[in-house]
C-alpha positions in Angstrom: 7.0 -1.8 -13.6 4.8 -0.6 -10.8 6.0 1.8 -8.1 6.1 0.8 -4.5 3.1 3.1 -3.9 1.1 1.4 -6.6 1.9 -2.0 -5.2 0.9 -1.0 -1.7 -2.3 0.7 -2.9 -3.2 -2.6 -4.6 -2.0 -5.0 -2.0 -3.2 -3.5 1.3 -6.9 -3.4 0.6 -6.8 -6.8 -1.1 -5.1 -8.6 1.9 -6.6 -6.6 4.8 -10.1 -5.9 3.6 -9.6 -2.2 4.6 -10.0 0.7 2.1 -6.7 2.5 1.4 -8.2 5.8 2.6 -8.8 4.2 6.1 -5.1 3.6 6.7 -3.1 6.1 8.8 0.1 7.7 7.6 2.2 4.9 9.1 1.5 1.2 9.5 3.3 -1.7 11.1 3.5 -4.8 8.9 4.8 -7.9 10.5 4.5 -11.7 10.1 5.4 -12.4 13.7 2.2 -13.5 15.5 3.5 -12.3 18.9 4.0 -8.8 17.5 0.6 -8.8 15.9 -1.0 -9.7 19.2 1.0 -7.1 21.2 0.3 -4.2 18.9 -3.3 -5.0 17.8 
């Protein structure tokens, strides 16, 4: 079984197109379009 860290390190670059090193310490992940537009 993979750890949460391993899952995120694999998932984030694949679905966002951003290298894992380019992410900040904290990120906001949401599936609500209104929140995405507000915080983007």
